[in-house]
PQR file with spaces between the fields and no chain letter, atoms N, CA, C, O and H, PARSE charges and radii, in Angstrom:
ATOM       1  N    UNK     1       0.833   -1.181    0.000 -0.4000 1.5000
ATOM       2  CA   UNK     1       0.000    0.000    0.000 -0.0000 2.0000
ATOM       3  C    UNK     1       0.876    1.242    0.000  0.5500 1.7000
ATOM       4  O    UNK     1       1.963    1.260    0.577 -0.5500 1.4000
ATOM       5  N    UNK     2       0.383    2.266   -0.653 -0.4000 1.5000
ATOM       6  CA   UNK     2       1.090    3.533   -0.730 -0.0000 2.0000
ATOM       7  C    UNK     2       1.152    4.186    0.653  0.5500 1.7000
ATOM       8  O    UNK     2       0.255    4.002    1.475 -0.5500 1.4000
ATOM       9  H    UNK     2      -0.500    2.251   -1.122  0.4000 1.0000
ATOM      10  N    UNK     3       2.206    4.937    0.897 -0.4000 1.5000
ATOM      11  CA   UNK     3       2.369    5.602    2.186 -0.0000 2.0000
ATOM      12  C    UNK     3       1.248    6.625    2.405  0.5500 1.7000
ATOM      13  O    UNK     3       0.902    7.377    1.494 -0.5500 1.4000
ATOM      14  H    UNK     3       2.935    5.086    0.229  0.4000 1.0000
ATOM      15  N    UNK     4       0.690    6.648    3.608 -0.4000 1.5000
ATOM      16  CA   UNK     4      -0.406    7.552    3.942 -0.0000 2.0000
ATOM      17  C    UNK     4       0.178    8.830    4.518  0.5500 1.7000
ATOM      18  O    UNK     4       1.002    8.792    5.432 -0.5500 1.4000
ATOM      19  H    UNK     4       0.972    6.037    4.347  0.4000 1.0000
ATOM      20  N    UNK     5      -0.251    9.952    3.979 -0.4000 1.5000
ATOM      21  CA   UNK     5       0.236   11.246    4.450 -0.0000 2.0000
ATOM      22  C    UNK     5      -0.323   11.553    5.829  0.5500 1.7000
ATOM      23  O    UNK     5      -1.414   11.114    6.193 -0.5500 1.4000
ATOM      24  H    UNK     5      -0.920    9.982    3.236  0.4000 1.0000
ATOM      25  N    UNK     6       0.451   12.315    6.582 -0.4000 1.5000
ATOM      26  CA   UNK     6       0.047   12.728    7.927 -0.0000 2.0000
ATOM      27  C    UNK     6      -1.223   13.576    7.849  0.5500 1.7000
ATOM      28  O    UNK     6      -1.316   14.472    7.010 -0.5500 1.4000
ATOM      29  H    UNK     6       1.337   12.672    6.286  0.4000 1.0000
ATOM      30  N    UNK     7      -2.173   13.310    8.689 -0.4000 1.5000
ATOM      31  CA   UNK     7      -3.457   14.023    8.785 -0.0000 2.0000
ATOM      32  C    UNK     7      -4.361   13.832    7.564  0.5500 1.7000
ATOM      33  O    UNK     7      -5.221   14.671    7.295 -0.5500 1.4000
ATOM      34  H    UNK     7      -2.098   12.582    9.370  0.4000 1.0000
ATOM      35  N    UNK     8      -4.178   12.765    6.844 -0.4000 1.5000
ATOM      36  CA   UNK     8      -5.022   12.464    5.687 -0.0000 2.0000
ATOM      37  C    UNK     8      -6.038   11.407    6.096  0.5500 1.7000
ATOM      38  O    UNK     8      -5.679   10.256    6.348 -0.5500 1.4000
ATOM      39  H    UNK     8      -3.479   12.084    7.062  0.4000 1.0000
ATOM      40  N    UNK     9      -7.317   11.804    6.162 -0.4000 1.5000
ATOM      41  CA   UNK     9      -8.362   10.900    6.637 -0.0000 2.0000
ATOM      42  C    UNK     9      -9.083   10.162    5.516  0.5500 1.7000
ATOM      43  O    UNK     9      -9.961    9.346    5.798 -0.5500 1.4000
ATOM      44  H    UNK     9      -7.608   12.739    5.958  0.4000 1.0000
ATOM      45  N    UNK    10      -8.749   10.416    4.269 -0.4000 1.5000
ATOM      46  CA   UNK    10      -9.494    9.804    3.167 -0.0000 2.0000
ATOM      47  C    UNK    10      -9.378    8.278    3.181  0.5500 1.7000
ATOM      48  O    UNK    10     -10.355    7.586    2.895 -0.5500 1.4000
ATOM      49  H    UNK    10      -8.036   11.079    4.039  0.4000 1.0000
ATOM      50  N    UNK    11      -8.213    7.753    3.507 -0.4000 1.5000
ATOM      51  CA   UNK    11      -8.036    6.295    3.533 -0.0000 2.0000
ATOM      52  C    UNK    11      -8.896    5.667    4.625  0.5500 1.7000
ATOM      53  O    UNK    11      -9.393    4.554    4.454 -0.5500 1.4000
ATOM      54  H    UNK    11      -7.420    8.316    3.739  0.4000 1.0000
ATOM      55  N    UNK    12      -9.078    6.367    5.745 -0.4000 1.5000
ATOM      56  CA   UNK    12      -9.890    5.851    6.843 -0.0000 2.0000
ATOM      57  C    UNK    12     -11.327    5.619    6.386  0.5500 1.7000
ATOM      58  O    UNK    12     -11.964    4.651    6.799 -0.5500 1.4000
ATOM      59  H    UNK    12      -8.674    7.272    5.884  0.4000 1.0000
ATOM      60  N    UNK    13     -11.835    6.508    5.535 -0.4000 1.5000
ATOM      61  CA   UNK    13     -13.213    6.392    5.075 -0.0000 2.0000
ATOM      62  C    UNK    13     -13.360    5.525    3.826  0.5500 1.7000
ATOM      63  O    UNK    13     -14.413    4.922    3.619 -0.5500 1.4000
ATOM      64  H    UNK    13     -11.317    7.295    5.199  0.4000 1.0000
ATOM      65  N    UNK    14     -12.334    5.453    3.000 -0.4000 1.5000
ATOM      66  CA   UNK    14     -12.462    4.754    1.723 -0.0000 2.0000
ATOM      67  C    UNK    14     -11.987    3.297    1.749  0.5500 1.7000
ATOM      68  O    UNK    14     -12.499    2.466    0.998 -0.5500 1.4000
ATOM      69  H    UNK    14     -11.478    5.943    3.168  0.4000 1.0000
ATOM      70  N    UNK    15     -11.044    2.996    2.581 -0.4000 1.5000
ATOM      71  CA   UNK    15     -10.459    1.651    2.601 -0.0000 2.0000
ATOM      72  C    UNK    15     -11.024    0.820    3.751  0.5500 1.7000
ATOM      73  O    UNK    15     -11.521    1.350    4.744 -0.5500 1.4000
ATOM      74  H    UNK    15     -10.628    3.671    3.190  0.4000 1.0000
ATOM      75  N    UNK    16     -10.934   -0.476    3.585 -0.4000 1.5000
ATOM      76  CA   UNK    16     -11.299   -1.392    4.661 -0.0000 2.0000
ATOM      77  C    UNK    16     -10.255   -1.249    5.772  0.5500 1.7000
ATOM      78  O    UNK    16      -9.055   -1.248    5.500 -0.5500 1.4000
ATOM      79  H    UNK    16     -10.530   -0.907    2.778  0.4000 1.0000
ATOM      80  N    UNK    17     -10.707   -1.130    7.008 -0.4000 1.5000
ATOM      81  CA   UNK    17      -9.786   -0.895    8.123 -0.0000 2.0000
ATOM      82  C    UNK    17      -8.820   -2.052    8.338  0.5500 1.7000
ATOM      83  O    UNK    17      -7.739   -1.857    8.894 -0.5500 1.4000
ATOM      84  H    UNK    17     -11.682   -1.131    7.229  0.4000 1.0000
ATOM      85  N    UNK    18      -9.189   -3.240    7.912 -0.4000 1.5000
ATOM      86  CA   UNK    18      -8.280   -4.381    8.055 -0.0000 2.0000
ATOM      87  C    UNK    18      -7.071   -4.262    7.131  0.5500 1.7000
ATOM      88  O    UNK    18      -6.030   -4.862    7.398 -0.5500 1.4000
ATOM      89  H    UNK    18     -10.067   -3.399    7.461  0.4000 1.0000
ATOM      90  N    UNK    19      -7.197   -3.492    6.047 -0.4000 1.5000
ATOM      91  CA   UNK    19      -6.092   -3.326    5.105 -0.0000 2.0000
ATOM      92  C    UNK    19      -5.183   -2.160    5.477  0.5500 1.7000
ATOM      93  O    UNK    19      -4.116   -1.994    4.886 -0.5500 1.4000
ATOM      94  H    UNK    19      -8.042   -3.005    5.830  0.4000 1.0000
ATOM      95  N    UNK    20      -5.594   -1.355    6.448 -0.4000 1.5000
ATOM      96  CA   UNK    20      -4.814   -0.180    6.847 -0.0000 2.0000
ATOM      97  C    UNK    20      -3.899   -0.512    8.020  0.5500 1.7000
ATOM      98  O    UNK    20      -4.176   -1.440    8.780 -0.5500 1.4000
ATOM      99  H    UNK    20      -6.460   -1.490    6.928  0.4000 1.0000
ATOM     100  N    UNK    21      -2.810    0.241    8.171 -0.4000 1.5000
ATOM     101  CA   UNK    21      -1.922    0.024    9.324 -0.0000 2.0000
ATOM     102  C    UNK    21      -2.658    0.295   10.646  0.5500 1.7000
ATOM     103  O    UNK    21      -3.448    1.234   10.747 -0.5500 1.4000
ATOM     104  H    UNK    21      -2.585    0.995    7.553  0.4000 1.0000
ATOM     105  N    UNK    22      -2.387   -0.533   11.640 -0.4000 1.5000
ATOM     106  CA   UNK    22      -3.060   -0.388   12.938 -0.0000 2.0000
ATOM     107  C    UNK    22      -2.801    0.970   13.567  0.5500 1.7000
ATOM     108  O    UNK    22      -3.703    1.568   14.153 -0.5500 1.4000
ATOM     109  H    UNK    22      -1.745   -1.295   11.558  0.4000 1.0000
ATOM     110  N    UNK    23      -1.591    1.452   13.449 -0.4000 1.5000
ATOM     111  CA   UNK    23      -1.242    2.740   14.052 -0.0000 2.0000
ATOM     112  C    UNK    23      -2.045    3.875   13.411  0.5500 1.7000
ATOM     113  O    UNK    23      -2.450    4.818   14.090 -0.5500 1.4000
ATOM     114  H    UNK    23      -0.858    0.967   12.973  0.4000 1.0000
ATOM     115  N    UNK    24      -2.270    3.775   12.106 -0.4000 1.5000
ATOM     116  CA   UNK    24      -3.049    4.799   11.402 -0.0000 2.0000
ATOM     117  C    UNK    24      -4.499    4.787   11.873  0.5500 1.7000
ATOM     118  O    UNK    24      -5.066    5.847   12.140 -0.5500 1.4000
ATOM     119  H    UNK    24      -1.941    3.009   11.554  0.4000 1.0000
ATOM     120  N    UNK    25      -5.105    3.614   11.978 -0.4000 1.5000
ATOM     121  CA   UNK    25      -6.494    3.504   12.418 -0.0000 2.0000
ATOM     122  C    UNK    25      -6.623    4.003   13.855  0.5500 1.7000
ATOM     123  O    UNK    25      -7.575    4.713   14.181 -0.5500 1.4000
ATOM     124  H    UNK    25      -4.644    2.753   11.760  0.4000 1.0000
ATOM     125  N    UNK    26      -5.681    3.640   14.708 -0.4000 1.5000
ATOM     126  CA   UNK    26      -5.710    4.082   16.103 -0.0000 2.0000
ATOM     127  C    UNK    26      -5.571    5.603   16.193  0.5500 1.7000
ATOM     128  O    UNK    26      -6.239    6.244   17.004 -0.5500 1.4000
ATOM     129  H    UNK    26      -4.908    3.063   14.443  0.4000 1.0000
ATOM     130  N    UNK    27      -4.714    6.168   15.369 -0.4000 1.5000
ATOM     131  CA   UNK    27      -4.534    7.612   15.362 -0.0000 2.0000
ATOM     132  C    UNK    27      -5.807    8.332   14.925  0.5500 1.7000
ATOM     133  O    UNK    27      -6.182    9.347   15.513 -0.5500 1.4000
ATOM     134  H    UNK    27      -4.171    5.647   14.710  0.4000 1.0000
ATOM     135  N    UNK    28      -6.463    7.816   13.909 -0.4000 1.5000
ATOM     136  CA   UNK    28      -7.718    8.408   13.439 -0.0000 2.0000
ATOM     137  C    UNK    28      -8.799    8.322   14.505  0.5500 1.7000
ATOM     138  O    UNK    28      -9.548    9.277   14.710 -0.5500 1.4000
ATOM     139  H    UNK    28      -6.158    6.992   13.431  0.4000 1.0000
ATOM     140  N    UNK    29      -8.884    7.182   15.185 -0.4000 1.5000
ATOM     141  CA   UNK    29      -9.905    7.021   16.213 -0.0000 2.0000
ATOM     142  C    UNK    29      -9.650    7.939   17.404  0.5500 1.7000
ATOM     143  O    UNK    29     -10.594    8.467   17.992 -0.5500 1.4000
ATOM     144  H    UNK    29      -8.275    6.407   15.018  0.4000 1.0000
ATOM     145  N    UNK    30      -8.385    8.133   17.765 -0.4000 1.5000
ATOM     146  CA   UNK    30      -8.066    9.102   18.825 -0.0000 2.0000
ATOM     147  C    UNK    30      -8.481   10.503   18.399  0.5500 1.7000
ATOM     148  O    UNK    30      -9.000   11.275   19.206 -0.5500 1.4000
ATOM     149  H    UNK    30      -7.618    7.705   17.288  0.4000 1.0000
ATOM     150  N    UNK    31      -8.254   10.829   17.138 -0.4000 1.5000
ATOM     151  CA   UNK    31      -8.623   12.138   16.602 -0.0000 2.0000
ATOM     152  C    UNK    31     -10.133   12.360   16.706  0.5500 1.7000
ATOM     153  O    UNK    31     -10.567   13.432   17.128 -0.5500 1.4000
ATOM     154  H    UNK    31      -7.833   10.203   16.482  0.4000 1.0000
ATOM     155  N    UNK    32     -10.937   11.365   16.329 -0.4000 1.5000
ATOM     156  CA   UNK    32     -12.389   11.498   16.401 -0.0000 2.0000
ATOM     157  C    UNK    32     -12.883   11.549   17.845  0.5500 1.7000
ATOM     158  O    UNK    32     -13.831   12.274   18.147 -0.5500 1.4000
ATOM     159  H    UNK    32     -10.585   10.494   15.987  0.4000 1.0000
ATOM     160  N    UNK    33     -12.258   10.796   18.729 -0.4000 1.5000
ATOM     161  CA   UNK    33     -12.646   10.831   20.140 -0.0000 2.0000
ATOM     162  C    UNK    33     -12.343   12.185   20.757  0.5500 1.7000
ATOM     163  O    UNK    33     -13.054   12.620   21.663 -0.5500 1.4000
ATOM     164  H    UNK    33     -11.488   10.207   18.483  0.4000 1.0000
ATOM     165  N    UNK    34     -11.300   12.860   20.286 -0.4000 1.5000
ATOM     166  CA   UNK    34     -10.981   14.185   20.829 -0.0000 2.0000
ATOM     167  C    UNK    34     -12.108   15.172   20.539  0.5500 1.7000
ATOM     168  O    UNK    34     -12.360   16.064   21.348 -0.5500 1.4000
ATOM     169  H    UNK    34     -10.723   12.506   19.550  0.4000 1.0000
ATOM     170  N    UNK    35     -12.788   15.032   19.406 -0.4000 1.5000
ATOM     171  CA   UNK    35     -13.931   15.894   19.111 -0.0000 2.0000
ATOM     172  C    UNK    35     -15.062   15.624   20.096  0.5500 1.7000
ATOM     173  O    UNK    35     -15.718   16.549   20.575 -0.5500 1.4000
ATOM     174  H    UNK    35     -12.583   14.307   18.748  0.4000 1.0000
ATOM     175  N    UNK    36     -15.280   14.359   20.389 -0.4000 1.5000
ATOM     176  CA   UNK    36     -16.354   13.984   21.299 -0.0000 2.0000
ATOM     177  C    UNK    36     -16.083   14.547   22.695  0.5500 1.7000
ATOM     178  O    UNK    36     -16.996   15.065   23.338 -0.5500 1.4000
ATOM     179  H    UNK    36     -14.747   13.608   20.001  0.4000 1.0000
ATOM     180  N    UNK    37     -14.848   14.451   23.165 -0.4000 1.5000
ATOM     181  CA   UNK    37     -14.494   14.974   24.477 -0.0000 2.0000
ATOM     182  C    UNK    37     -14.596   16.491   24.510  0.5500 1.7000
ATOM     183  O    UNK    37     -15.052   17.065   25.499 -0.5500 1.4000
ATOM     184  H    UNK    37     -14.107   14.030   22.643  0.4000 1.0000
ATOM     185  N    UNK    38     -14.178   17.131   23.444 -0.4000 1.5000
ATOM     186  CA   UNK    38     -14.226   18.586   23.378 -0.0000 2.0000
ATOM     187  C    UNK    38     -15.674   19.074   23.359  0.5500 1.7000
ATOM     188  O    UNK    38     -15.984   20.096   23.972 -0.5500 1.4000
ATOM     189  H    UNK    38     -13.807   16.664   22.641  0.4000 1.0000
ATOM     190  N    UNK    39     -16.555   18.369   22.675 -0.4000 1.5000
ATOM     191  CA   UNK    39     -17.965   18.747   22.634 -0.0000 2.0000
ATOM     192  C    UNK    39     -18.599   18.602   24.014  0.5500 1.7000
ATOM     193  O    UNK    39     -19.434   19.418   24.403 -0.5500 1.4000
ATOM     194  H    UNK    39     -16.304   17.539   22.178  0.4000 1.0000
ATOM     195  N    UNK    40     -18.211   17.581   24.745 -0.4000 1.5000
ATOM     196  CA   UNK    40     -18.750   17.391   26.093 -0.0000 2.0000
ATOM     197  C    UNK    40     -18.304   18.515   27.017  0.5500 1.7000
ATOM     198  O    UNK    40     -19.087   18.975   27.848 -0.5500 1.4000
ATOM     199  H    UNK    40     -17.533   16.918   24.429  0.4000 1.0000
ATOM     200  N    UNK    41     -17.055   18.965   26.886 -0.4000 1.5000
ATOM     201  CA   UNK    41     -16.567   20.066   27.714 -0.0000 2.0000
ATOM     202  C    UNK    41     -17.245   21.376   27.357  0.5500 1.7000
ATOM     203  O    UNK    41     -17.537   22.187   28.236 -0.5500 1.4000
ATOM     204  H    UNK    41     -16.419   18.591   26.211  0.4000 1.0000
ATOM     205  N    UNK    42     -17.499   21.589   26.058 -0.4000 1.5000
ATOM     206  CA   UNK    42     -18.090   22.848   25.615 -0.0000 2.0000
ATOM     207  C    UNK    42     -19.588   22.918   25.860  0.5500 1.7000
ATOM     208  O    UNK    42     -20.158   24.009   25.825 -0.5500 1.4000
ATOM     209  H    UNK    42     -17.261   20.930   25.344  0.4000 1.0000
ATOM     210  N    UNK    43     -20.243   21.792   26.107 -0.4000 1.5000
ATOM     211  CA   UNK    43     -21.687   21.826   26.341 -0.0000 2.0000
ATOM     212  C    UNK    43     -22.009   22.560   27.637  0.5500 1.7000
ATOM     213  O    UNK    43     -23.101   23.113   27.769 -0.5500 1.4000
ATOM     214  H    UNK    43     -19.780   20.906   26.135  0.4000 1.0000
ATOM     215  N    UNK    44     -21.087   22.578   28.594 -0.4000 1.5000
ATOM     216  CA   UNK    44     -21.307   23.308   29.841 -0.0000 2.0000
ATOM     217  C    UNK    44     -21.254   24.817   29.610  0.5500 1.7000
ATOM     218  O    UNK    44     -21.862   25.580   30.360 -0.5500 1.4000
ATOM     219  H    UNK    44     -20.200   22.128   28.486  0.4000 1.0000
ATOM     220  N    UNK    45     -20.545   25.242   28.595 -0.4000 1.5000
ATOM     221  CA   UNK    45     -20.392   26.670   28.310 -0.0000 2.0000
ATOM     222  C    UNK    45     -21.429   27.211   27.337  0.5500 1.7000
ATOM     223  O    UNK    45     -21.401   28.396   27.005 -0.5500 1.4000
ATOM     224  H    UNK    45     -20.051   24.622   27.985  0.4000 1.0000
ATOM     225  N    UNK    46     -22.335   26.372   26.880 -0.4000 1.5000
ATOM     226  CA   UNK    46     -23.319   26.799   25.881 -0.0000 2.0000
ATOM     227  C    UNK    46     -24.256   27.845   26.484  0.5500 1.7000
ATOM     228  O    UNK    46     -24.614   27.750   27.658 -0.5500 1.4000
ATOM     229  H    UNK    46     -22.358   25.409   27.150  0.4000 1.0000
ATOM     230  N    UNK    47     -24.654   28.836   25.696 -0.4000 1.5000
ATOM     231  CA   UNK    47     -25.572   29.853   26.217 -0.0000 2.0000
ATOM     232  C    UNK    47     -26.930   29.235   26.537  0.5500 1.7000
ATOM     233  O    UNK    47     -27.373   28.302   25.866 -0.5500 1.4000
ATOM     234  H    UNK    47     -24.363   28.913   24.742  0.4000 1.0000
ATOM     235  N    UNK    48     -27.569   29.753   27.544 -0.4000 1.5000
ATOM     236  CA   UNK    48     -28.854   29.221   27.990 -0.0000 2.0000
ATOM     237  C    UNK    48     -30.023   29.943   27.345  0.5500 1.7000
ATOM     238  O    UNK    48     -31.170   29.714   27.727 -0.5500 1.4000
ATOM     239  H    UNK    48     -27.209   30.510   28.088  0.4000 1.0000
ATOM     240  N    UNK    49     -29.764   30.798   26.391 -0.4000 1.5000
ATOM     241  CA   UNK    49     -30.813   31.518   25.697 -0.0000 2.0000
ATOM     242  C    UNK    49     -30.516   31.503   24.212  0.5500 1.7000
ATOM     243  O    UNK    49     -29.388   31.237   23.797 -0.5500 1.4000
ATOM     244  H    UNK    49     -28.831   30.985   26.081  0.4000 1.0000
ATOM     245  N    UNK    50     -31.531   31.789   23.414 -0.4000 1.5000
ATOM     246  CA   UNK    50     -31.358   31.788   21.970 -0.0000 2.0000
ATOM     247  C    UNK    50     -31.399   33.222   21.461  0.5500 1.7000
ATOM     248  O    UNK    50     -32.190   34.040   21.931 -0.5500 1.4000
ATOM     249  H    UNK    50     -32.448   32.005   23.751  0.4000 1.0000
ATOM     250  N    UNK    51     -30.554   33.509   20.515 -0.4000 1.5000
ATOM     251  CA   UNK    51     -30.576   34.817   19.887 -0.0000 2.0000
ATOM     252  C    UNK    51     -31.700   34.857   18.863  0.5500 1.7000
ATOM     253  O    UNK    51     -31.995   33.853   18.215 -0.5500 1.4000
ATOM     254  H    UNK    51     -29.911   32.845   20.133  0.4000 1.0000
ATOM     255  N    UNK    52     -32.326   36.023   18.718 -0.4000 1.5000
ATOM     256  CA   UNK    52     -33.393   36.177   17.753 -0.0000 2.0000
ATOM     257  C    UNK    52     -32.966   37.235   16.743  0.5500 1.7000
ATOM     258  O    UNK    52     -32.456   38.291   17.117 -0.5500 1.4000
ATOM     259  H    UNK    52     -32.087   36.838   19.245  0.4000 1.0000
ATOM     260  N    UNK    53     -33.171   36.950   15.486 -0.4000 1.5000
ATOM     261  CA   UNK    53     -32.802   37.892   14.442 -0.0000 2.0000
ATOM     262  C    UNK    53     -33.703   39.122   14.532  0.5500 1.7000
ATOM     263  O    UNK    53     -34.888   39.018   14.851 -0.5500 1.4000
ATOM     264  H    UNK    53     -33.585   36.092   15.182  0.4000 1.0000
ATOM     265  N    UNK    54     -33.130   40.273   14.249 -0.4000 1.5000
ATOM     266  CA   UNK    54     -33.924   41.498   14.294 -0.0000 2.0000
ATOM     267  C    UNK    54     -34.849   41.553   13.085  0.5500 1.7000
ATOM     268  O    UNK    54     -34.546   41.008   12.024 -0.5500 1.4000
ATOM     269  H    UNK    54     -32.168   40.358   13.990  0.4000 1.0000
ATOM     270  N    UNK    55     -35.961   42.209   13.266 -0.4000 1.5000
ATOM     271  CA   UNK    55     -36.957   42.334   12.207 -0.0000 2.0000
ATOM     272  C    UNK    55     -36.588   43.492   11.290  0.5500 1.7000
ATOM     273  O    UNK    55     -35.964   44.456   11.733 -0.5500 1.4000
ATOM     274  H    UNK    55     -36.207   42.652   14.128  0.4000 1.0000
ATOM     275  N    UNK    56     -36.962   43.409   10.031 -0.4000 1.5000
ATOM     276  CA   UNK    56     -36.656   44.493    9.101 -0.0000 2.0000
ATOM     277  C    UNK    56     -37.660   45.634    9.220  0.5500 1.7000
ATOM     278  O    UNK    56     -37.397   46.733    8.730 -0.5500 1.4000
ATOM     279  H    UNK    56     -37.469   42.625    9.671  0.4000 1.0000
ATOM     280  N    UNK    57     -38.798   45.400    9.856 -0.4000 1.5000
ATOM     281  CA   UNK    57     -39.798   46.458   10.029 -0.0000 2.0000
ATOM     282  C    UNK    57     -39.535   47.209   11.320  0.5500 1.7000
ATOM     283  O    UNK    57     -39.007   46.640   12.275 -0.5500 1.4000
ATOM     284  H    UNK    57     -39.012   44.508   10.253  0.4000 1.0000
ATOM     285  N    UNK    58     -39.899   48.476   11.355 -0.4000 1.5000
ATOM     286  CA   UNK    58     -39.737   49.278   12.557 -0.0000 2.0000
ATOM     287  C    UNK    58     -40.737   48.819   13.605  0.5500 1.7000
ATOM     288  O    UNK    58     -41.893   48.530   13.298 -0.5500 1.4000
ATOM     289  H    UNK    58     -40.329   48.938   10.579  0.4000 1.0000
ATOM     290  N    UNK    59     -40.280   48.759   14.827 -0.4000 1.5000
ATOM     291  CA   UNK    59     -41.146   48.339   15.910 -0.0000 2.0000
ATOM     292  C    UNK    59     -40.931   49.268   17.093  0.5500 1.7000
ATOM     293  O    UNK    59     -39.912   49.955   17.170 -0.5500 1.4000
ATOM     294  H    UNK    59     -39.340   48.994   15.076  0.4000 1.0000
ATOM     295  N    UNK    60     -41.865   49.290   17.993 -0.4000 1.5000
ATOM     296  CA   UNK    60     -41.730   50.094   19.187 -0.0000 2.0000
ATOM     297  C    UNK    60     -42.602   51.334   19.121  0.5500 1.7000
ATOM     298  O    UNK    60     -43.255   51.579   18.107 -0.5500 1.4000
ATOM     299  H    UNK    60     -42.692   48.732   17.930  0.4000 1.0000
ATOM     300  N    UNK    61     -42.621   52.126   20.202 -0.4000 1.5000
ATOM     301  CA   UNK    61     -43.517   53.278   20.278 -0.0000 2.0000
ATOM     302  C    UNK    61     -43.180   54.374   19.271  0.5500 1.7000
ATOM     303  O    UNK    61     -44.091   55.069   18.819 -0.5500 1.4000
ATOM     304  H    UNK    61     -42.091   51.927   21.026  0.4000 1.0000
ATOM     305  N    UNK    62     -41.927   54.559   18.902 -0.4000 1.5000
ATOM     306  CA   UNK    62     -41.595   55.640   17.983 -0.0000 2.0000
ATOM     307  C    UNK    62     -42.169   55.400   16.584  0.5500 1.7000
ATOM     308  O    UNK    62     -42.522   56.356   15.893 -0.5500 1.4000
ATOM     309  H    UNK    62     -41.187   53.995   19.269  0.4000 1.0000
ATOM     310  N    UNK    63     -42.267   54.149   16.162 -0.4000 1.5000
ATOM     311  CA   UNK    63     -42.814   53.883   14.833 -0.0000 2.0000
ATOM     312  C    UNK    63     -44.310   54.140   14.791  0.5500 1.7000
ATOM     313  O    UNK    63     -44.831   54.522   13.744 -0.5500 1.4000
ATOM     314  H    UNK    63     -41.981   53.372   16.723  0.4000 1.0000
ATOM     315  N    UNK    64     -45.011   53.945   15.888 -0.4000 1.5000
ATOM     316  CA   UNK    64     -46.446   54.221   15.934 -0.0000 2.0000
ATOM     317  C    UNK    64     -46.725   55.706   15.808  0.5500 1.7000
ATOM     318  O    UNK    64     -47.674   56.102   15.132 -0.5500 1.4000
ATOM     319  H    UNK    64     -44.587   53.635   16.739  0.4000 1.0000
ATOM     320  N    UNK    65     -45.910   56.534   16.451 -0.4000 1.5000
ATOM     321  CA   UNK    65     -46.105   57.980   16.366 -0.0000 2.0000
ATOM     322  C    UNK    65     -45.887   58.483   14.949  0.5500 1.7000
ATOM     323  O    UNK    65     -46.599   59.372   14.483 -0.5500 1.4000
ATOM     324  H    UNK    65     -45.139   56.212   17.000  0.4000 1.0000
ATOM     325  N    UNK    66     -44.914   57.921   14.275 -0.4000 1.5000
ATOM     326  CA   UNK    66     -44.645   58.364   12.912 -0.0000 2.0000
ATOM     327  C    UNK    66     -45.781   57.935   11.968  0.5500 1.7000
ATOM     328  O    UNK    66     -46.098   58.659   11.024 -0.5500 1.4000
ATOM     329  H    UNK    66     -44.335   57.199   14.653  0.4000 1.0000
ATOM     330  N    UNK    67     -46.379   56.800   12.206 -0.4000 1.5000
ATOM     331  CA   UNK    67     -47.467   56.325   11.356 -0.0000 2.0000
ATOM     332  C    UNK    67     -48.723   57.185   11.524  0.5500 1.7000
ATOM     333  O    UNK    67     -49.482   57.360   10.570 -0.5500 1.4000
ATOM     334  H    UNK    67     -46.121   56.213   12.973  0.4000 1.0000
ATOM     335  N    UNK    68     -48.947   57.720   12.721 -0.4000 1.5000
ATOM     336  CA   UNK    68     -50.123   58.558   12.965 -0.0000 2.0000
ATOM     337  C    UNK    68     -50.008   59.925   12.282  0.5500 1.7000
ATOM     338  O    UNK    68     -51.032   60.523   11.952 -0.5500 1.4000
ATOM     339  H    UNK    68     -48.331   57.578   13.496  0.4000 1.0000
ATOM     340  N    UNK    69     -48.828   60.420   12.067 -0.4000 1.5000
ATOM     341  CA   UNK    69     -48.642   61.758   11.488 -0.0000 2.0000
ATOM     342  C    UNK    69     -48.980   61.829   10.040  0.5500 1.7000
ATOM     343  O    UNK    69     -48.868   62.893    9.431 -0.5500 1.4000
ATOM     344  H    UNK    69     -47.996   59.934   12.334  0.4000 1.0000
């Protein structure tokens, strides 16, 4: 098999894992697990509220006064 470049994940997804070097498969799995651990740590820091997009129309008391004039 051709040499696998560092940080190249295409072989992990395209080839049968039994045909790949064990060290490469283990390295890829550690890489994917690091995302899972990082997501678990960041879930505690997630905001407890949702942002709402602003409306394109004018709202509030000042727009009502202008409409009456």
